[in-house]
C-alpha positions in Angstrom: 217.9 58.6 135.0 220.8 61.1 134.6 222.3 59.7 132.0 219.3 59.7 130.1 218.0 63.3 131.1 221.1 64.5 129.8 221.3 62.9 126.2 217.4 63.4 125.9 216.8 66.8 127.8 213.6 64.9 129.6 213.1 64.2 133.0 211.2 61.2 134.1 211.0 59.9 137.9 211.9 56.3 138.5 208.1 55.2 138.9 207.9 56.9 135.3 210.9 54.4 134.2 209.6 51.4 136.0 205.9 51.6 134.3 207.7 52.0 130.4 209.8 48.9 131.2 206.8 47.1 132.7 204.5 47.6 129.9 207.7 47.1 126.9 208.4 43.8 128.8 204.6 42.7 128.2 204.7 43.6 124.8 208.1 42.0 124.4 206.8 38.7 125.7 203.9 38.9 123.3 206.0 39.5 120.2 208.3 36.4 121.1 205.4 34.2 121.6 203.8 35.4 117.7 207.4 35.2 116.8 207.8 31.8 118.1 207.6 28.4 115.4 205.5 26.4 117.5 202.0 28.5 117.1 201.7 28.0 113.5 203.4 31.2 112.8 206.5 32.5 111.5 208.1 36.2 110.8 208.4 37.0 107.0 212.1 38.5 106.8 211.3 39.9 103.4 208.1 41.5 104.1 208.7 41.9 108.0 205.5 40.7 108.6 204.0 37.8 110.7 202.9 34.8 108.3 200.2 32.3 108.9 199.2 29.3 107.1 195.7 29.3 105.5 194.7 26.7 108.2 195.6 29.1 111.0 
């Protein structure tokens, strides 16, 4: 927390950091699930979007 404050000049409490960490963890899990190959979706590296088949 001290290093973050020194680098960004913003002070957050430990609870605020934990809340943000938990929210980011949920988003990351959802992202990994969307990017997975087994669900019919795939990541298009050229367009930087998620592609789905017409059947999906």
